[in-house]
BADREN-423246 format. One record per residue: residue in three letters; z negated, x, y negated of N, C-alpha, C in turn. Coordinates in steps of 0.2 Angstrom, whole numbers, padded with zeros to 4 digits, always signed. Atoms other than C-alpha are relative to their C-alpha. Layout:
residues N
AlaZXYZXYZXY
...
end
This chain:
residues 173
Unk+0002-0003-0006-0352-0247-0027-0004+0006-0001
Unk+0004-0005+0000-0365-0233-0023-0002+0000+0007
Unk+0004+0000-0006-0374-0226-0010-0007+0001-0002
Unk+0008+0000+0003-0393-0229-0012-0003+0000+0006
Unk+0006-0002-0005-0408-0222-0003-0005-0002-0003
Unk+0008+0002+0003-0426-0230-0005-0003+0003+0006
Unk+0004-0002-0004-0439-0220+0002-0008-0002-0002
Unk+0007+0001+0001-0456-0226+0003-0005+0006+0003
Unk+0003-0005-0002-0470-0213+0004-0007-0004-0001
Unk+0008+0001+0001-0489-0217+0010-0005+0005+0000
Unk+0005-0005+0000-0504-0209+0007-0007-0004-0003
Unk+0005+0004+0003-0518-0214-0004+0002-0006-0004
Unk-0005+0007+0002-0506-0226-0012+0007+0001+0001
Unk-0007+0000-0001-0488-0230-0010+0004+0003-0006
Unk-0004-0002+0005-0475-0222-0019+0008-0001+0002
Unk-0007+0002-0002-0456-0227-0020+0005+0005-0004
Unk-0005-0005+0003-0440-0216-0023+0006-0003+0001
Unk-0006+0002-0002-0423-0222-0025+0005+0005-0003
Unk-0007-0004+0002-0408-0211-0026+0005-0004+0000
Unk-0007+0003-0001-0392-0217-0030+0006+0005-0001
Unk-0006-0004+0001-0375-0208-0029+0006-0002+0001
Unk-0009+0003-0001-0356-0211-0028-0001-0002+0006
Unk-0002+0004-0006-0350-0222-0013+0001+0007+0004
Unk-0001-0005-0006-0350-0209+0003+0005-0003+0005
Unk-0005+0003-0006-0336-0213+0015+0000+0006+0006
Unk+0000-0005-0007-0334-0206+0033+0006+0005-0001
Unk-0006-0006+0000-0323-0190+0035+0006-0003+0003
Unk-0006+0003-0001-0306-0194+0037+0004+0007+0006
Unk-0003-0006-0006-0302-0177+0047-0005+0000+0005
Unk+0003-0002-0007-0308-0171+0065-0006+0005-0003
Unk+0006-0005+0003-0327-0164+0061+0000+0006+0006
Unk+0001-0006-0004-0331-0147+0068-0007+0000-0001
Unk+0006-0001-0001-0349-0146+0074-0003+0007+0003
Unk+0004-0006-0004-0360-0130+0078-0007-0002+0003
Unk+0005+0003-0004-0373-0131+0090-0007+0005-0001
Unk+0005-0003+0001-0391-0127+0087-0006-0003+0005
Unk+0005+0003-0001-0407-0130+0097-0005-0001-0003
Unk+0004+0001+0005-0417-0139+0088-0002-0009+0001
Unk+0002+0006+0000-0426-0157+0090-0005-0003-0005
Unk+0004+0003+0004-0434-0167+0077-0006-0003+0002
Unk+0006+0002-0003-0452-0172+0077+0000-0008-0003
Unk+0000+0006+0000-0454-0190+0079+0006-0003-0001
Unk-0008+0002+0001-0435-0194+0081+0003-0007-0001
Unk-0003+0007+0000-0435-0211+0083-0002-0004-0005
Unk+0004+0004+0007-0443-0215+0066+0005+0005-0006
Unk-0003-0002+0006-0433-0213+0050-0006+0004-0006
Unk+0006-0003+0005-0444-0201+0038+0003+0006-0004
Unk-0003-0005+0005-0443-0188+0025+0000+0008+0004
Unk+0000-0006-0004-0446-0173+0037+0005+0001+0002
Unk-0007-0001-0002-0429-0168+0037+0001+0008+0000
Unk-0002-0007+0003-0431-0149+0032+0005+0004+0007
Unk-0003-0003-0006-0426-0143+0050+0007-0001+0002
Unk-0007+0002-0001-0410-0153+0053+0004+0000-0006
Unk-0005-0003+0007-0403-0150+0034-0002+0007+0000
Unk-0002-0005+0000-0407-0132+0037+0005+0003+0005
Unk-0007-0001-0005-0396-0131+0052+0007-0002-0003
Unk-0005+0003+0004-0384-0142+0043+0003+0005-0004
Unk-0003-0005+0005-0382-0128+0029+0002+0006+0005
Unk-0001-0006-0006-0382-0114+0043+0007-0003+0002
Unk-0006+0002-0003-0367-0124+0050+0005+0000-0005
Unk-0006+0002+0006-0357-0128+0034+0000+0008-0003
Unk-0001-0007+0002-0361-0108+0029+0006+0004+0004
Unk-0005-0003-0004-0351-0103+0044+0006-0004+0001
Unk-0007+0003+0000-0337-0115+0041+0000-0008+0005
Unk+0002+0006-0004-0343-0131+0051-0001-0006-0004
Unk+0003+0006+0004-0346-0148+0045-0006-0001+0000
Unk+0007+0003+0000-0361-0152+0052-0003+0004+0007
Unk+0003-0003-0005-0374-0146+0065-0001-0005+0006
Unk+0002+0005-0005-0376-0154+0083-0006+0003+0003
Unk+0007-0002-0002-0393-0153+0089-0001-0001+0007
Unk-0001+0001-0008-0396-0149+0107-0008+0002+0002
Unk+0007-0002-0004-0412-0150+0117+0000+0009+0004
Unk+0001-0008-0003-0418-0132+0125+0003+0000+0005
Unk-0006-0001-0004-0408-0136+0139+0006-0001+0000
Unk-0006+0001+0001-0393-0139+0131+0004-0006+0000
Unk-0001+0008+0000-0393-0158+0131+0001-0002-0008
Unk-0002+0003+0007-0384-0166+0116-0005-0005-0003
Unk+0005+0005+0003-0397-0176+0104+0004-0003-0005
Unk-0002+0004+0007-0389-0180+0088+0002+0006-0004
Unk-0001-0006+0006-0381-0170+0072-0005-0001-0004
Unk+0005+0000+0006-0391-0167+0056-0001-0007-0003
Unk+0001+0007+0005-0387-0185+0049+0004-0004+0004
Unk-0004+0004-0004-0377-0193+0063-0001-0001+0008
Unk+0001+0000-0008-0378-0200+0081+0007+0003+0002
Unk-0004-0003-0005-0365-0194+0094+0003-0006+0004
Unk-0003+0005-0006-0354-0206+0103+0006+0003+0004
Unk-0005-0003-0004-0342-0201+0117+0003-0006+0003
Unk-0004+0004-0005-0329-0210+0128+0004+0004+0005
Unk-0002-0003-0004-0325-0206+0143+0006-0003+0004
Unk-0006+0004-0003-0309-0215+0147-0002-0007+0001
Unk+0001+0008-0002-0317-0231+0152-0007-0002-0003
Unk+0007+0002+0003-0335-0232+0143-0002+0003-0005
Unk+0002-0003+0006-0342-0228+0127-0008+0002+0002
Unk+0005-0003-0003-0357-0216+0130-0004+0002-0007
Unk+0004-0003+0005-0372-0212+0117-0004+0006+0006
Unk+0004-0004-0004-0382-0197+0123-0008-0003+0001
Unk+0005+0004-0002-0398-0202+0133-0006+0007-0002
Unk+0005-0006+0001-0410-0190+0122-0003-0004-0006
Unk+0004+0004+0005-0424-0194+0109+0004+0002-0007
Unk-0003+0000+0006-0414-0198+0093-0002-0006-0004
Unk+0001+0005+0004-0415-0209+0079+0007-0006+0001
Unk-0006+0005-0002-0405-0227+0083+0002-0002-0008
Unk-0003+0001+0008-0394-0225+0066+0003-0007-0001
Unk-0003+0007+0003-0386-0239+0056+0006-0001+0004
Unk-0006+0002-0001-0369-0238+0063+0000+0000+0008
Unk+0002+0002-0008-0375-0237+0083-0002-0007-0001
Unk+0002+0007-0001-0385-0254+0080+0006-0004-0004
Unk-0005+0006+0002-0371-0262+0070+0004+0000+0007
Unk-0006+0001-0007-0358-0257+0084-0004-0004+0006
Unk+0002+0003-0007-0370-0263+0098-0001-0008-0003
Unk+0002+0006+0003-0374-0280+0086+0008-0003+0001
Unk-0005+0002+0000-0355-0281+0085+0003-0002+0008
Unk-0003+0000-0008-0352-0281+0105+0002+0006+0003
Unk-0004-0005-0006-0347-0264+0110-0006+0002+0005
Unk+0003-0001-0005-0353-0260+0126-0001+0006+0002
Unk+0000-0007-0001-0361-0242+0128-0006+0000+0005
Unk+0006-0002-0005-0371-0233+0142-0003+0006-0005
Unk+0005-0005+0002-0384-0220+0138+0001+0004+0006
Unk+0001-0006-0006-0382-0204+0148-0001+0007-0002
Unk+0001-0008+0002-0387-0185+0148+0007+0002-0001
Unk-0006-0003+0002-0374-0176+0140-0001+0007-0002
Unk+0003-0007+0002-0374-0158+0140+0007+0003-0004
Unk-0005-0003+0006-0364-0148+0126+0006+0001+0005
Unk-0006-0003-0004-0352-0141+0140+0005-0006+0003
Unk-0004+0006-0002-0347-0158+0145+0004-0003-0005
Unk-0004+0003+0006-0340-0163+0128+0007+0000+0001
Unk-0007-0001-0001-0322-0156+0131+0003-0005+0006
Unk-0002+0003-0006-0321-0167+0147+0001-0008-0002
Unk+0000+0007+0004-0323-0184+0135+0008-0001-0003
Unk-0007+0001+0002-0306-0192+0130-0001+0000-0008
Unk+0001+0001+0007-0315-0195+0112-0008+0001-0001
Unk+0006-0001+0002-0331-0190+0103+0001-0001-0006
Unk+0002+0002+0008-0337-0197+0087-0006+0001-0003
Unk+0007+0000+0003-0350-0194+0074-0001-0007-0004
Unk+0001+0007+0004-0357-0211+0067-0006+0001-0004
Unk+0007+0000+0003-0369-0213+0054+0003-0006-0006
Unk+0000+0004+0006-0371-0225+0037+0006+0002-0003
Unk-0007-0001+0004-0354-0218+0030+0006-0001+0004
Unk-0005+0002-0003-0345-0223+0045+0001+0004+0006
Unk-0003-0006-0007-0336-0215+0061+0005+0005-0002
Unk-0004-0005+0001-0327-0200+0061+0002+0004+0007
Unk-0003-0005-0007-0318-0190+0077-0003+0007-0002
Unk+0001-0006-0002-0324-0174+0083+0005+0005+0002
Unk-0006-0003-0003-0312-0160+0085-0001+0007+0004
Unk+0004-0006-0002-0323-0145+0088-0008+0001+0001
Unk+0007-0002-0001-0340-0140+0094+0000+0006+0003
Unk+0000-0007-0002-0342-0122+0093+0006+0003+0001
Unk-0007-0002-0003-0327-0114+0101+0004-0005+0004
Unk-0003+0004-0004-0323-0128+0111+0004-0008-0003
Unk-0006+0004+0003-0308-0140+0107-0001-0007+0004
Unk+0003+0007-0003-0313-0159+0109+0007-0004-0002
Unk-0005+0006+0003-0299-0171+0112+0000-0006-0005
Unk+0000+0005+0004-0293-0182+0100+0004-0006+0003
Unk-0003+0008-0002-0288-0202+0105+0001-0004-0005
Unk-0001+0004+0006-0279-0211+0092-0002-0007+0003
Unk+0001+0008-0004-0280-0227+0105-0009-0001-0001
Unk+0007+0000+0000-0299-0225+0106-0003+0000-0005
Unk+0002-0001+0007-0302-0220+0088+0002-0006-0003
Unk-0002+0008+0003-0293-0238+0083-0005-0004+0004
Unk+0004+0005-0003-0304-0247+0095-0008+0000-0003
Unk+0006+0000+0003-0321-0240+0088+0000-0002-0007
Unk-0001+0001+0007-0314-0240+0070+0000-0006-0001
Unk-0002+0007+0001-0307-0257+0072-0007-0005+0000
Unk+0006+0003-0001-0324-0264+0079-0004+0001-0006
Unk+0004-0002+0005-0333-0255+0065+0001-0004-0005
Unk-0002+0002+0005-0322-0261+0052+0000-0008+0000
Unk+0000+0008+0001-0324-0280+0057-0007-0003-0001
Unk+0006+0002+0001-0342-0280+0055+0000-0002-0008
Unk-0001+0003+0007-0344-0292+0040-0009+0003-0005
Unk+0005-0004+0005-0355-0284+0024-0005-0005-0001
Unk+0006+0004+0001-0372-0291+0021-0002+0000-0007
Unk+0001-0002+0006-0375-0294+0004-0009+0001-0003
Unk+0007-0004+0003-0391-0286-0006-0001-0003-0007
end
């Protein structure tokens, strides 16, 4: 088992970099996020230009948070430094309607049949959701705090989304 990242660089020629690390699992405790106004360039493309998002992630960690939550200049939620944000309003799963990378777990949940809407989400709206999660290739983890705002934890909704995720079959490579 391992976490493997393959990066392909184009220029005058093509170069490939392979990074192998120990397996990485989703966090098992509620995550805390610190907000920053920052939007990645070409956010719909996975690319190596990650300085900004990792810079803000490191600032968040320095201040005792698990990750950075990136916002538009008008305060709308985009994504974290390495994950998408998924909310549940009590009836419906909701992804932020903002320019972001369509992450691995977001795509897997969609293919597994999870119905979700896309809506503009302001950071100040987050405590009104029944549950909020970070989703990335490591898995799904609940969010318990954004800056000083407490985010509700809901075991039932967590069980639904993690159960769906865990039901997705692995693909042999």
